[in-house]
C-alpha positions as CSV (number, residue, x, y, z in Angstrom):
1,M,35.1,-10.1,0.7
2,P,34.4,-10.6,4.4
3,P,32.8,-13.8,5.7
4,G,29.0,-13.6,5.6
5,W,29.1,-10.7,3.1
6,R,26.0,-12.0,1.4
7,N,24.0,-11.5,4.6
8,L,24.9,-7.9,5.1
9,V,22.1,-5.4,4.9
10,F,22.2,-1.6,5.2
11,V,19.1,0.2,6.5
12,I,18.3,4.0,6.3
13,R,16.2,5.1,9.2
14,I,14.3,8.4,9.4
15,E,12.5,9.3,12.6
16,C,10.1,12.2,12.9
17,S,6.9,13.3,14.8
18,R,3.4,12.2,13.7
19,V,2.7,15.8,12.6
20,A,5.7,15.7,10.2
21,A,5.1,12.1,9.0
22,V,2.7,12.8,6.2
23,A,5.0,15.4,4.6
24,V,8.0,13.1,5.0
25,E,6.1,10.2,3.4
26,V,4.9,12.3,0.5
27,A,8.5,13.7,0.0
28,L,10.0,10.2,0.0
29,D,7.4,8.9,-2.4
30,A,8.3,11.8,-4.8
31,L,11.9,10.6,-4.5
32,G,11.0,7.1,-5.4
33,A,12.1,5.7,-2.1
34,V,10.5,2.3,-1.2
35,V,10.1,2.7,2.5
36,T,8.4,0.8,5.3
37,R,6.6,2.9,7.9
38,W,6.5,2.1,11.7
39,D,4.3,4.0,14.1
40,E,5.4,3.9,17.8
41,A,2.3,3.2,19.8
42,D,3.3,4.9,23.1
43,E,5.2,8.0,21.8
44,D,5.0,10.7,19.2
45,C,7.4,9.0,16.8
46,V,7.1,7.6,13.3
47,R,10.0,5.7,11.7
48,F,10.6,5.1,8.0
49,E,13.1,2.5,6.7
50,E,14.6,1.6,3.4
51,Y,17.0,-1.4,2.9
52,F,20.1,-1.8,0.7
53,C,22.6,-4.5,0.0
54,D,25.7,-2.2,-0.2
55,T,26.9,0.8,1.7
56,A,27.5,3.0,-1.3
57,A,23.9,2.8,-2.5
58,A,22.6,3.3,1.1
59,N,24.8,6.4,1.6
60,A,23.8,7.8,-1.8
61,R,20.1,7.4,-1.0
62,S,20.6,8.9,2.4
63,A,22.1,12.0,0.8
64,Q,19.2,12.3,-1.6
65,M,16.8,12.0,1.4
66,E,18.6,14.7,3.4
67,S,18.4,17.0,0.4
68,I,14.7,16.6,-0.3
69,L,13.7,16.7,3.4
70,E,15.6,20.0,3.8
71,Q,13.7,21.4,0.8
72,W,10.1,20.7,2.0
73,S,10.5,22.3,5.5
74,A,13.3,24.1,7.2
75,D,11.5,23.7,10.5
76,A,11.0,19.9,10.3
77,R,12.5,17.9,13.1
78,Y,13.8,14.6,11.9
79,A,16.8,12.3,12.4
80,I,18.3,10.2,9.6
81,G,21.1,7.6,9.6
82,V,22.5,4.5,7.9
83,T,23.0,1.3,9.9
84,E,24.6,-2.0,9.0
85,L,23.0,-5.2,10.1
86,R,22.9,-8.9,9.1
87,D,20.0,-10.6,7.5
88,R,19.3,-12.7,10.5
89,D,19.2,-9.6,12.8
90,W,16.8,-7.9,10.4
91,Q,14.6,-11.0,10.2
92,E,14.4,-11.3,14.0
93,A,13.6,-7.6,14.3
94,W,10.6,-8.0,12.0
95,K,9.4,-11.1,13.9
96,A,9.4,-9.2,17.1
97,T,7.1,-6.5,15.7
98,I,4.9,-8.1,13.1
99,H,1.9,-10.1,14.3
100,A,-1.3,-11.6,13.1
101,A,-4.2,-9.1,13.0
102,R,-7.9,-9.1,12.2
103,V,-8.3,-6.2,9.8
104,S,-12.1,-6.5,9.1
105,E,-15.0,-8.8,9.9
106,R,-13.6,-11.5,7.7
107,I,-10.0,-10.6,6.7
108,V,-7.0,-11.6,8.8
109,V,-3.4,-10.8,7.8
110,K,-0.6,-12.9,9.3
111,P,3.1,-13.7,8.9
112,S,4.1,-17.3,8.3
113,W,5.6,-17.8,11.8
114,E,2.4,-17.1,13.7
115,E,-0.6,-19.4,14.1
116,W,-4.2,-18.2,13.8
117,D,-7.4,-19.9,15.1
118,T,-9.3,-19.6,11.9
119,Q,-13.0,-19.2,12.1
120,P,-15.5,-20.5,9.4
121,R,-15.8,-17.2,7.5
122,D,-12.2,-16.0,8.0
123,C,-10.2,-15.0,4.9
124,V,-6.6,-15.5,6.1
125,I,-3.9,-13.8,4.1
126,E,-0.3,-14.8,4.8
127,I,2.4,-12.3,4.0
128,D,5.9,-12.2,5.3
129,P,7.6,-8.7,5.3
130,G,10.5,-8.2,3.0
131,M,13.4,-5.7,2.9
132,S,11.4,-3.3,0.7
133,F,7.8,-4.2,1.5
134,G,6.1,-4.8,4.7
135,T,2.9,-6.7,5.3
136,G,0.8,-4.0,3.5
137,L,-1.0,-2.8,6.5
138,H,-0.6,0.9,6.1
139,F,-3.9,2.7,7.0
140,T,-4.8,3.3,3.4
141,T,-4.5,-0.4,2.6
142,Q,-6.5,-1.4,5.8
143,S,-9.3,0.9,4.8
144,C,-9.5,-0.6,1.3
145,L,-9.6,-4.1,2.9
146,R,-12.5,-3.0,5.1
147,F,-14.4,-1.4,2.2
148,M,-13.8,-4.5,0.1
149,D,-15.0,-6.9,2.8
150,S,-18.2,-4.8,3.1
151,V,-18.9,-4.7,-0.6
152,L,-18.2,-8.3,-1.3
153,N,-20.3,-9.4,1.6
154,E,-23.3,-7.7,0.0
155,V,-22.6,-7.8,-3.8
156,P,-21.3,-10.7,-6.0
157,V,-18.2,-9.4,-8.0
158,E,-16.5,-11.4,-10.6
159,R,-13.7,-8.9,-11.6
160,F,-11.4,-6.5,-9.7
161,C,-8.8,-4.0,-10.8
162,D,-6.0,-3.2,-8.3
163,M,-4.3,0.1,-9.2
164,G,-1.1,0.6,-7.2
165,C,-1.1,-3.0,-6.0
166,G,2.0,-2.8,-3.8
167,S,2.4,-6.1,-1.9
168,G,-0.7,-7.5,-3.6
169,I,-2.7,-7.8,-0.5
170,L,-5.9,-6.4,-2.0
171,S,-5.7,-8.7,-4.9
172,I,-5.2,-11.7,-2.6
173,A,-8.1,-10.7,-0.4
174,A,-10.4,-10.2,-3.5
175,V,-9.8,-13.7,-4.8
176,K,-10.2,-15.3,-1.3
177,L,-13.5,-13.4,-0.9
178,G,-14.9,-14.8,-4.1
179,V,-13.6,-12.6,-7.0
180,A,-12.7,-14.8,-10.0
181,E,-10.4,-12.5,-12.0
182,V,-8.0,-9.7,-10.9
183,V,-5.8,-7.3,-12.8
184,A,-3.1,-5.7,-10.7
185,F,-0.5,-3.2,-11.6
186,D,2.0,-0.8,-10.0
187,I,4.5,1.7,-11.3
188,D,7.3,-0.1,-9.4
189,P,8.5,-3.4,-11.0
190,D,9.8,-4.6,-7.6
191,A,6.3,-4.2,-6.2
192,V,4.8,-6.2,-9.1
193,Q,7.3,-9.0,-8.5
194,I,6.6,-9.1,-4.8
195,A,2.8,-9.0,-5.5
196,A,3.1,-11.9,-7.9
197,E,5.1,-13.9,-5.4
198,N,2.6,-13.2,-2.6
199,C,-0.3,-14.1,-4.8
200,A,1.3,-17.4,-5.7
201,G,2.2,-18.1,-2.0
202,N,-1.5,-17.6,-1.1
203,G,-2.7,-19.9,-3.8
204,V,-4.3,-17.2,-6.0
205,G,-1.6,-16.7,-8.6
206,E,-3.6,-18.1,-11.5
207,Q,-6.5,-15.6,-10.8
208,V,-4.3,-12.5,-10.6
209,K,-2.6,-11.0,-13.6
210,T,0.2,-8.5,-12.6
211,R,1.8,-5.8,-14.7
212,A,4.4,-3.1,-14.2
213,A,3.1,0.2,-15.6
214,A,2.2,3.7,-14.7
215,L,-1.4,4.8,-14.9
216,A,-0.4,7.3,-17.6
217,D,0.9,4.5,-19.7
218,I,-1.6,1.7,-18.9
219,G,-3.7,2.1,-22.0
220,E,-7.1,0.4,-22.4
221,I,-7.8,-1.9,-19.4
222,G,-11.6,-2.3,-19.7
223,S,-14.1,-1.6,-16.9
224,Y,-14.7,-3.4,-13.6
225,P,-17.4,-3.6,-11.0
226,L,-14.8,-3.0,-8.3
227,V,-11.6,-0.9,-8.5
228,A,-9.0,0.1,-5.9
229,A,-7.0,3.3,-6.5
230,N,-4.6,3.2,-3.5
231,I,-2.3,5.9,-4.9
232,L,-1.3,9.4,-3.9
233,A,-3.6,12.4,-4.4
234,H,-1.8,14.0,-7.3
235,V,-2.1,10.8,-9.3
236,L,-5.8,10.5,-8.4
237,R,-6.2,14.0,-9.8
238,D,-3.9,13.8,-12.8
239,E,-5.2,10.3,-14.0
240,I,-8.9,10.8,-13.2
241,D,-9.9,9.9,-16.7
242,T,-8.2,6.5,-16.6
243,I,-9.4,5.7,-13.1
244,A,-13.0,6.8,-13.7
245,S,-13.3,4.9,-17.0
246,A,-12.1,1.7,-15.3
247,V,-15.2,1.6,-13.1
248,E,-18.3,0.3,-14.8
249,P,-21.6,2.1,-14.2
250,G,-23.0,1.0,-10.9
251,G,-19.5,-0.2,-9.9
252,Y,-17.5,0.6,-6.8
253,L,-14.3,2.7,-6.5
254,M,-12.1,2.6,-3.4
255,V,-10.0,5.9,-3.3
256,A,-7.1,5.8,-0.9
257,G,-3.6,7.4,-0.6
258,T,-4.9,10.9,0.1
259,T,-4.1,12.9,3.2
260,E,-6.9,14.4,5.4
261,G,-6.3,17.7,3.8
262,D,-6.3,16.4,0.2
263,F,-9.4,14.2,0.5
264,P,-12.2,16.8,0.2
265,A,-10.9,18.2,-3.1
266,V,-10.2,14.7,-4.5
267,S,-13.6,13.5,-3.5
268,A,-15.2,16.6,-5.1
269,L,-13.4,15.9,-8.4
270,Y,-14.8,12.3,-8.5
271,G,-18.2,13.5,-7.4
272,A,-18.3,15.8,-10.5
273,R,-17.5,12.7,-12.6
274,G,-20.6,10.9,-11.3
275,F,-19.2,9.1,-8.3
276,E,-21.3,9.1,-5.1
277,L,-19.3,9.0,-1.9
278,L,-20.8,6.1,0.2
279,S,-18.4,6.0,3.1
280,E,-15.2,7.6,4.2
281,T,-12.7,6.9,7.0
282,G,-9.5,8.5,8.4
283,D,-6.8,8.2,11.0
284,G,-6.0,11.8,11.4
285,E,-3.3,11.7,8.7
286,W,-4.8,9.7,5.8
287,R,-8.4,9.5,4.6
288,S,-10.0,7.0,2.2
289,G,-13.4,6.7,0.6
290,L,-15.7,4.2,-1.0
291,C,-17.6,5.6,-4.0
292,R,-20.1,4.2,-6.4
293,R,-20.3,5.3,-10.1
294,M,-23.9,6.3,-10.8
295,V,-25.6,4.7,-13.7
296,G,-25.9,6.9,-16.7
297,M,-22.8,9.0,-15.8
């Protein structure tokens, strides 16, 4: 094997317009690809990346991506390629683009290499990006963090359920904002492992119980005063019984992972189940909502 082989990384990059980005992201999720999304601030370009440790796996995944992207739209404009780079190059590339950010009134998310002038009420979450998981600041996650900050600033909550936990950022924020007990799960075992590591790194590992499971297989999980369902629209529809029953009467549900086009229908479904939409927010591509389960429903 060549010198430094352990540090070799292969990255698949897909570039497309903002208009095509939602369809690309949904198609890649259906494929099971664990991608990181980058939005270029000054141009109409969105980049998706997935990382591999060997060229055969990267090339195989690239072929799968080509096939599924061709299926969803013959008119789509995108570019896809596989690039080889070393770990240290990958790490430096992340450092050049990931910075500390205030997400809500109290919540700050930062990588370990940056300092933050912490204010008395700040809830600082430290997460370094990994090859498969970024810092968890996709719009859907940001919106949940803002909803959570708002709810927990007004209502004392002891227990939180994090459905589709990803990097674990919502679970970490919940504990740091005063929640005593968190149950977090995700269909992806790698996500659950990363979430557990991030929770431990932020000093909340004992309060967060993680589990790898699909919503369809989760079984009885009890009911909670605060639930986050940061998952795609078809899961929000298909698993509405499980999600709705996890929210106790009078409790709050954060619904995220839906596109602007999907949100009205998903919101109506939950409305019919006794959930009042308190607030909603979107970025032109994705839309999230904060709901409350009405007592007696």
